[in-house]
Backbone as a ProteinNet text record, in pm:
[ID]
protein_1_A
[PRIMARY]
MEYTRAFSPRMLDAEPVSIEFGQWLLQYQAFSNPANDHRTPVVFLSGAFQNFRSFRHEVEVFLQDFPVILLDLPSQGSNPQLVPDLSLEDMACLLKGFLDVCGIERINLIGIS
[TERTIARY]
858.3	810.6	920.1	880.4	973.5	950	1055.4	1045.1	1101.1	1042.2	1100	1209.4	1324.8	1442	1452.4	1425.5	1438.3	1299.6	1290.5	1160.2	1160.8	1054.4	1023	871.3	819.9	674.5	597.3	659.4	591.9	559.8	636.6	613.6	479.1	424	295.6	180	206.8	106.3	110.1	211.7	226.5	117.1	92.1	-6.1	40.3	-43.2	-2.3	0.6	67.9	64.4	-72	-135.1	-266.3	-255.1	-320.3	-326.8	-474	-513.6	-649.1	-643.3	-725.9	-731.8	-875.2	-898.7	-1036.4	-1111	-1222.7	-1300.4	-1256.3	-1156.5	-1117.8	-992.8	-986.7	-871.1	-796.7	-667.7	-581.4	-477.3	-447.7	-348.9	-245.6	-119	-14.9	103.5	181.7	314.7	405.2	528.2	621.7	757.9	817	945.9	1037.7	1167.6	1264.3	1403.5	1487.3	1630.3	1688.9	1783.2	1836	1883.3	1937.2	1987.5	1876.1	1751.3	1639	1548.3	1581.9	1494.8	1464.4	1555.8	1537.6	1446.3	1415.9	1334.5	1186.5	1108.8	963.8	904	830.4	776.6	663.2	649.6	537.2	434.7	312	204.2	102.8	75.9	-23.8	-151.3	-264.2	-395.9	-465.5	-510.1	-580.3	-723.5	-779.3	-922.1	-993.8	-1123.9	-1201.6	-1162.8	-1159.7	-1133.9	-992.3	-902.2	-760.9	-689.9	-563.6	-482	-341.8	-252.6	-118.3	-46.2	-80.4	-16	-46.5	-153.4	-187.5	-75.3	8.9	114.9	254.4	264.7	395.9	497.4	457.9	553.3	590.5	492.7	519	610.9	590.2	677	821.1	843	979.8	1044.4	968.9	1023.6	1048.7	947.1	960.8	1059.1	1072.9	1161.2	1308.1	1339.3	1476.5	1516.3	1417.6	1448.4	1373.8	1270.2	1185.6	1143.7	1114.4	1040.8	899.9	843.3	710.3	621.7	502.6	404.8	276.5	228.3	101.1	0	-107.2	-202.4	-343.8	-410.6	-552.5	-631.7	-712.1	-806.5	-930.7	-1025.3	-1148.4	-1216	-1267.2	-1334.4	-1238.7	-1109.4	-1012	-931.7	-891.3	-801.4	-849.3	-759.4	-790.1	-834.5	-853.7	-899.2	-1037.5	-1053.4	-1181.3	-1293	-1258.1	-1359.1	-1428.6	-1552	-1628.1	-1718.3	-1698.5	-1772.9	-1820.7	-1942.4	-1988.6	-2014	-2022.4	-2058.1	-1941.6	-1817.1	-1703.2	-1692.6	-1685.7	-1672.2	-1525	-1499.9	-1361.8	-1293.7	-1368.7	-1313	-1273.9	-1358.2	-1326.1	-1198.2	-1187.2	-1068.3	-943.7	-957.3	-843.8	-800.7	-895.9	-864.1	-794.2	-838.2	-772.5	-629.9	-611.1	-476.7	-387.1	-436.7	-358.1	-326.5	-423.7	-399.6	-292.6	-296.7	-195	-57.5	-46.9	82.1	132.5	44	82.8	135.8	64.7	107.7	244.6	268.6	394.9	505.7	474.2	575.4	617.9	526.4	555.9	490.7	571.2	519.8	475.8	542.7	511.8	506.4	421.7	414.6	392.2	420.8	376.5	265.7	144.1	27.4	-13.7	-35.6	-83.7	-203.2	-313.7	-432.2	-485.3	-541	-601.8	-741.2	-837	-972.1	-1033.5
-672.6	-637.2	-672.2	-740.4	-772.4	-674.2	-601.6	-498.4	-547.4	-498.5	-514.6	-410.4	-449.7	-361.6	-272.3	-324.3	-244	-191.4	-63.1	-5.5	51.5	24.1	94.6	109.4	214	233.5	113.1	35.2	-83.3	-185.1	-183.9	-278.8	-255.2	-136.4	-105.6	-179.2	-237.5	-319	-464.6	-500.6	-639.5	-675.3	-802.7	-852.6	-817.1	-752.9	-717.9	-840.7	-825.8	-927.5	-916.9	-1029.2	-1030.3	-1093.6	-1031.9	-1083.1	-1091.8	-1205.3	-1216.7	-1183.7	-1089.7	-1044.5	-1067.3	-1182.6	-1219.9	-1241.3	-1174.9	-1186.4	-1087.5	-1006.2	-897.3	-930.8	-876.2	-890.5	-757.3	-761	-643.8	-673.3	-575.5	-593.8	-482.9	-520.7	-418.9	-450.3	-346.4	-355.9	-273.1	-319.3	-250	-241.1	-122.1	-96.4	-25.2	-52.8	19.6	1.2	100.3	86.8	35.3	-58.8	-115.6	-10.6	99.3	202.7	270.4	257.5	325.2	231.7	104.3	7.6	44.5	113.8	149.6	271	340.3	461.8	427.6	521.4	503.5	501	395.5	387.1	486.7	523.4	603.1	504.3	511.7	423.9	508.4	467.8	534.5	451.6	516.3	453.3	509	420.7	462.2	500.4	579.4	606.2	510.4	522	437.9	469.9	369	380.7	426.5	420.9	446.8	312.9	313.7	195	240	144.7	179.4	272	264.8	353.4	500.3	527.2	665.3	731.6	650.7	702.8	689.4	662.3	632.6	744	868.5	978.9	995	981.4	994.2	883.1	761.9	650.8	681.7	730	761.4	865.9	966	1072	1021.5	962.3	919	803.7	720.7	605.1	645.3	767.6	815.7	820.6	838.1	856.1	763.6	695.3	615.8	485.1	383.1	269.9	317.9	259.3	298.7	174.4	186.4	78.1	133	67.1	101.2	-1.2	44.1	-46.2	-19.5	-125.3	-118	-197.6	-127.9	-191	-228.6	-303.1	-332.2	-202.9	-207.1	-94	17	-8.2	92.1	39.8	133.1	99.4	-17.8	-112.1	-229.5	-349.6	-331.5	-441.9	-485.1	-612.6	-656.4	-669.9	-662.4	-679.6	-545.3	-533.4	-409.9	-422	-330.5	-335.1	-193.5	-158.1	-20.6	20.7	-74	-36.3	-40.3	-37.3	-28.1	115.1	130.3	263.6	304	430.7	476.2	401.9	373.8	297.3	156.5	93.8	-38.9	-33.8	68.8	81.2	106.1	185.7	208.8	78.3	-4.9	-135.4	-225.8	-222.8	-301.7	-253.8	-122.6	-67.6	-110.7	-99.6	-141.8	-290.3	-372.1	-515.3	-545.5	-475	-491.2	-457.9	-344.9	-303.3	-403.3	-453.8	-553.8	-680.3	-730	-850.8	-830.4	-710.1	-680.1	-637.9	-622.5	-583.2	-438	-352.8	-210.1	-133.3	-54.7	18.4	160.2	224.4	364.1	379	472.2	502	651.2	694.6	823.7	790.3	837.1	796.6	906.2	865.5	956.4	889.9	961.6	907.2	1002.4	946	1025.5	970.6	1059.3	1014.4	1103.5
654	521	421.1	318.4	211	96.2	61.8	-41.1	-174	-282.3	-414.9	-427.1	-477.7	-478.9	-601.9	-717.1	-838.4	-874.1	-903	-935.9	-1076.3	-1148.2	-1272	-1274.8	-1337.8	-1340.8	-1395.3	-1484.1	-1537.9	-1428.5	-1320.5	-1211.5	-1143.1	-1158.3	-1096.1	-1162.9	-1280.3	-1348.8	-1303.1	-1225.9	-1180.7	-1080.6	-1069.2	-972.3	-831.1	-750.4	-614.2	-523.7	-412.3	-307.8	-240.2	-215	-149.6	-11.8	85	221.5	259.2	311.5	364.8	513	552.4	690.9	737	799	829.9	699.8	683.9	560.1	453.3	484.6	395.6	315.7	195.3	108.3	105.2	133.8	124.1	17.2	-67.7	-173.3	-164.6	-189.2	-179.7	-269.9	-293.7	-352.6	-263.3	-242.9	-154.3	-221.8	-216	-279.2	-180.8	-191.1	-108.8	-166.2	-141.7	-163.7	-33.1	-36.6	87.9	188.6	140.8	231.6	310.3	264	329.5	408.5	415.1	482.4	627	692.9	834.7	853	746.9	756.3	765	817.3	827.4	686.7	651.9	516.1	491.3	364.8	317.9	262.9	313.6	268.4	192.2	68.6	-14.7	-16	12.1	1	-123	-208.7	-330.1	-298.2	-384.4	-378.6	-472.1	-477.6	-569	-713.2	-796.7	-940	-972.4	-876.9	-902.7	-899.1	-935	-917.8	-880.4	-862.3	-816.8	-914.8	-1044.1	-1142.6	-1113.6	-1042.5	-1007.4	-928.2	-865.1	-778.7	-839.8	-970.1	-1028.2	-1005.9	-1022	-1003.7	-856.8	-769.5	-626.2	-576.4	-627.6	-587.4	-624.6	-746	-789.5	-699.1	-657.7	-572.6	-430.7	-368.1	-228.6	-213.2	-314.8	-307.3	-294.3	-328.1	-311.5	-164.4	-74.5	67.3	162.5	115.2	204.2	137.3	216.3	160.7	123.5	20.3	-26.9	-32.7	25.6	22.3	-38.9	-142.6	-205.5	-156.6	-94.2	-30.2	-79.8	-121.3	-156	-53.7	24.1	115.5	34.7	90.4	17	-32	-153.1	-218.8	-260.1	-254.7	-296.8	-414.9	-500.4	-609.9	-692.1	-714.9	-796.8	-714.7	-585.3	-500.8	-549.5	-587.7	-643.3	-539.8	-412.1	-307.1	-282.5	-327	-310.2	-188.3	-95.4	30.8	61.2	20.8	37.7	181.8	274	410.6	509.6	461.5	553.1	604.9	735	794	796.2	825.5	841.2	955.1	1060.7	1172.9	1127.6	1045.5	991.8	908.6	824.6	739.9	824.1	929.5	1019.3	1085.5	1123.8	1184.1	1082.8	957.7	853.7	830.4	827.5	810.6	926.1	1048.6	1165.3	1158	1119.4	1105.2	1002	889.4	785.4	841	909.3	964.5	1067.3	1150.8	1250.8	1184	1082.8	1011.9	947.2	897.4	829.4	925.5	1053.1	1150.4	1139.8	1097.8	1080.8	1194.6	1266.9	1382.9	1351.3	1255.2	1221.6	1071.4	1026	883	862.7	742.4	691.5	592.6	618.7	540.8	443.2	317.8	214.2	147.2	137.5	73.2	-31.4	-135.9	-242.5	-265.1	-279.6	-307.5	-413
[MASK]
+++++++++++++++++++++++++++++++++++++++++++++++++++++++++++++++++++++++++++++++++++++++++++++++++++++++++++++++++

């Protein structure tokens, strides 16, 4: 995982990194302080009609001790791919696929809906 090193809330307005996973689009932003790169990252999942700015205060707090990854799966946050029939199992598979592609074995997961 390649992290952005300097964080400011304005960065949450930047274009996210996009990954195509099969037919699905995943979008994310990742931040870390170099001293925390070895720690288990905190992954935030957005709910519908939210965006990465919804987590600006949480990012500032968690970034003091952990890498932080903001992830929008299809139909979440600002991800433009709307898929009303994705099951929770499908979303779990997408999350696992994302983690595998990024080489991440463990996470602390936080979701808001």
